[in-house]
C-alpha positions as protocol buffer text, in pm:
chain_id: "A"
residue {
  index: 1
  type: MET
  ca { x: -8020 y: 5508 z: 6949 }
}
residue {
  index: 2
  type: LEU
  ca { x: -8160 y: 5320 z: 6651 }
}
residue {
  index: 3
  type: GLN
  ca { x: -8113 y: 4982 z: 6817 }
}
residue {
  index: 4
  type: THR
  ca { x: -8285 y: 5106 z: 7135 }
}
residue {
  index: 5
  type: LYS
  ca { x: -8579 y: 5243 z: 6936 }
}
residue {
  index: 6
  type: LEU
  ca { x: -8614 y: 4919 z: 6739 }
}
residue {
  index: 7
  type: ASN
  ca { x: -8612 y: 4716 z: 7062 }
}
residue {
  index: 8
  type: THR
  ca { x: -8885 y: 4940 z: 7201 }
}
residue {
  index: 9
  type: MET
  ca { x: -9089 y: 4899 z: 6882 }
}
residue {
  index: 10
  type: GLN
  ca { x: -9048 y: 4519 z: 6900 }
}
residue {
  index: 11
  type: PHE
  ca { x: -9164 y: 4519 z: 7261 }
}
residue {
  index: 12
  type: ASN
  ca { x: -9476 y: 4714 z: 7162 }
}
residue {
  index: 13
  type: VAL
  ca { x: -9565 y: 4484 z: 6869 }
}
residue {
  index: 14
  type: SER
  ca { x: -9835 y: 4230 z: 6942 }
}
residue {
  index: 15
  type: ALA
  ca { x: -9690 y: 3878 z: 6980 }
}
residue {
  index: 16
  type: ASP
  ca { x: -9955 y: 3731 z: 6751 }
}
residue {
  index: 17
  type: SER
  ca { x: -9888 y: 3982 z: 6470 }
}
residue {
  index: 18
  type: GLY
  ca { x: -9594 y: 3778 z: 6339 }
}
residue {
  index: 19
  type: VAL
  ca { x: -9378 y: 4092 z: 6319 }
}
residue {
  index: 20
  type: ARG
  ca { x: -9017 y: 4068 z: 6427 }
}
residue {
  index: 21
  type: ILE
  ca { x: -8772 y: 4356 z: 6424 }
}
residue {
  index: 22
  type: VAL
  ca { x: -8398 y: 4285 z: 6418 }
}
residue {
  index: 23
  type: TYR
  ca { x: -8101 y: 4520 z: 6406 }
}
residue {
  index: 24
  type: THR
  ca { x: -7803 y: 4383 z: 6215 }
}
residue {
  index: 25
  type: ASP
  ca { x: -7475 y: 4571 z: 6192 }
}
residue {
  index: 26
  type: VAL
  ca { x: -7332 y: 4499 z: 5846 }
}
residue {
  index: 27
  type: TYR
  ca { x: -7093 y: 4793 z: 5868 }
}
residue {
  index: 28
  type: GLU
  ca { x: -6866 y: 4617 z: 6116 }
}
residue {
  index: 29
  type: SER
  ca { x: -6860 y: 4300 z: 5907 }
}
residue {
  index: 30
  type: LEU
  ca { x: -6788 y: 4491 z: 5586 }
}
residue {
  index: 31
  type: SER
  ca { x: -6513 y: 4691 z: 5757 }
}
residue {
  index: 32
  type: ASP
  ca { x: -6354 y: 4368 z: 5877 }
}
residue {
  index: 33
  type: ILE
  ca { x: -6363 y: 4226 z: 5523 }
}
residue {
  index: 34
  type: ILE
  ca { x: -6200 y: 4542 z: 5384 }
}
residue {
  index: 35
  type: ILE
  ca { x: -5935 y: 4569 z: 5657 }
}
residue {
  index: 36
  type: GLN
  ca { x: -5849 y: 4199 z: 5656 }
}
residue {
  index: 37
  type: GLY
  ca { x: -5899 y: 4131 z: 5286 }
}
residue {
  index: 38
  type: LEU
  ca { x: -5629 y: 3866 z: 5264 }
}
residue {
  index: 39
  type: LYS
  ca { x: -5798 y: 3668 z: 5543 }
}
residue {
  index: 40
  type: TYR
  ca { x: -6100 y: 3635 z: 5313 }
}
residue {
  index: 41
  type: ASP
  ca { x: -5884 y: 3569 z: 5004 }
}
residue {
  index: 42
  type: PHE
  ca { x: -5943 y: 3909 z: 4844 }
}
residue {
  index: 43
  type: ASP
  ca { x: -5668 y: 4075 z: 4642 }
}
residue {
  index: 44
  type: GLU
  ca { x: -5847 y: 4408 z: 4589 }
}
residue {
  index: 45
  type: VAL
  ca { x: -6032 y: 4589 z: 4868 }
}
residue {
  index: 46
  type: SER
  ca { x: -6035 y: 4952 z: 4754 }
}
residue {
  index: 47
  type: SER
  ca { x: -6173 y: 4949 z: 4399 }
}
residue {
  index: 48
  type: GLY
  ca { x: -6439 y: 4757 z: 4212 }
}
residue {
  index: 49
  type: CYS
  ca { x: -6417 y: 4483 z: 3951 }
}
residue {
  index: 50
  type: CYS
  ca { x: -6625 y: 4667 z: 3689 }
}
residue {
  index: 51
  type: GLY
  ca { x: -6494 y: 4965 z: 3493 }
}
residue {
  index: 52
  type: THR
  ca { x: -6211 y: 5156 z: 3653 }
}
residue {
  index: 53
  type: GLY
  ca { x: -6360 y: 5048 z: 3985 }
}
residue {
  index: 54
  type: LEU
  ca { x: -6335 y: 5402 z: 4118 }
}
residue {
  index: 55
  type: LEU
  ca { x: -6647 y: 5579 z: 3991 }
}
residue {
  index: 56
  type: GLU
  ca { x: -6883 y: 5356 z: 3793 }
}
residue {
  index: 57
  type: THR
  ca { x: -7204 y: 5230 z: 3955 }
}
residue {
  index: 58
  type: ALA
  ca { x: -7532 y: 5093 z: 3824 }
}
residue {
  index: 59
  type: PHE
  ca { x: -7576 y: 5182 z: 3455 }
}
residue {
  index: 60
  type: LEU
  ca { x: -7221 y: 5319 z: 3432 }
}
residue {
  index: 61
  type: CYS
  ca { x: -7102 y: 4964 z: 3488 }
}
residue {
  index: 62
  type: ASN
  ca { x: -7251 y: 4802 z: 3177 }
}
residue {
  index: 63
  type: PRO
  ca { x: -7176 y: 4532 z: 2916 }
}
residue {
  index: 64
  type: ASP
  ca { x: -6934 y: 4768 z: 2742 }
}
residue {
  index: 65
  type: SER
  ca { x: -6732 y: 4830 z: 3061 }
}
residue {
  index: 66
  type: TYR
  ca { x: -6408 y: 4657 z: 3146 }
}
residue {
  index: 67
  type: VAL
  ca { x: -6463 y: 4375 z: 3395 }
}
residue {
  index: 68
  type: CYS
  ca { x: -6184 y: 4214 z: 3595 }
}
residue {
  index: 69
  type: SER
  ca { x: -6096 y: 3853 z: 3516 }
}
residue {
  index: 70
  type: ASN
  ca { x: -6186 y: 3720 z: 3862 }
}
residue {
  index: 71
  type: ALA
  ca { x: -6457 y: 3899 z: 4063 }
}
residue {
  index: 72
  type: LEU
  ca { x: -6398 y: 3658 z: 4354 }
}
residue {
  index: 73
  type: LYS
  ca { x: -6081 y: 3853 z: 4431 }
}
residue {
  index: 74
  type: TYR
  ca { x: -6265 y: 4186 z: 4468 }
}
residue {
  index: 75
  type: VAL
  ca { x: -6458 y: 4308 z: 4773 }
}
residue {
  index: 76
  type: PHE
  ca { x: -6662 y: 4539 z: 4549 }
}
residue {
  index: 77
  type: TRP
  ca { x: -6834 y: 4474 z: 4217 }
}
residue {
  index: 78
  type: ASP
  ca { x: -6841 y: 4843 z: 4120 }
}
residue {
  index: 79
  type: SER
  ca { x: -6740 y: 5150 z: 4317 }
}
residue {
  index: 80
  type: MET
  ca { x: -7006 y: 5104 z: 4584 }
}
residue {
  index: 81
  type: HIS
  ca { x: -7179 y: 4765 z: 4559 }
}
residue {
  index: 82
  type: PRO
  ca { x: -7023 y: 4461 z: 4724 }
}
residue {
  index: 83
  type: SER
  ca { x: -6935 y: 4165 z: 4506 }
}
residue {
  index: 84
  type: GLU
  ca { x: -7136 y: 3843 z: 4520 }
}
residue {
  index: 85
  type: LYS
  ca { x: -6868 y: 3685 z: 4741 }
}
residue {
  index: 86
  type: THR
  ca { x: -6880 y: 3981 z: 4979 }
}
residue {
  index: 87
  type: TYR
  ca { x: -7261 y: 3962 z: 4999 }
}
residue {
  index: 88
  type: LYS
  ca { x: -7229 y: 3594 z: 5087 }
}
residue {
  index: 89
  type: LEU
  ca { x: -6984 y: 3675 z: 5367 }
}
residue {
  index: 90
  type: LEU
  ca { x: -7216 y: 3950 z: 5497 }
}
residue {
  index: 91
  type: PHE
  ca { x: -7507 y: 3706 z: 5490 }
}
residue {
  index: 92
  type: GLU
  ca { x: -7305 y: 3451 z: 5688 }
}
residue {
  index: 93
  type: ALA
  ca { x: -7217 y: 3719 z: 5944 }
}
residue {
  index: 94
  type: ALA
  ca { x: -7586 y: 3810 z: 5983 }
}
residue {
  index: 95
  type: LYS
  ca { x: -7718 y: 3452 z: 5963 }
}
residue {
  index: 96
  type: SER
  ca { x: -7807 y: 3425 z: 6333 }
}
residue {
  index: 97
  type: ASP
  ca { x: -8025 y: 3738 z: 6302 }
}
residue {
  index: 98
  type: ILE
  ca { x: -8186 y: 3602 z: 5986 }
}
residue {
  index: 99
  type: ASP
  ca { x: -8248 y: 3266 z: 6154 }
}
residue {
  index: 100
  type: PHE
  ca { x: -8423 y: 3452 z: 6437 }
}
residue {
  index: 101
  type: LEU
  ca { x: -8645 y: 3631 z: 6186 }
}
residue {
  index: 102
  type: ILE
  ca { x: -8762 y: 3314 z: 6015 }
}
residue {
  index: 103
  type: ALA
  ca { x: -8788 y: 3093 z: 6326 }
}
residue {
  index: 104
  type: ASP
  ca { x: -9133 y: 2987 z: 6437 }
}
């Protein structure tokens, strides 16, 4: 429903306005990374690198928190935010949509 509504909105936007609307499904890409963690060279897919990795987010993951020795092996930085490596993989999965947005 959301994708249909966004397509309708895009159709109704003036071509000379410079506005582009794109729907990108990051859920499917993130699910694939979690399910096939070894394919992406992750050792840990269910907890985060910072703190216990099960509850801490934002300020609860701070300079006094335990941090894993290699964040590249973790899908998540804390209990809900993807790691830098995961964000890079998500960007690569959405790159064609991003290229469309910035194309002239």
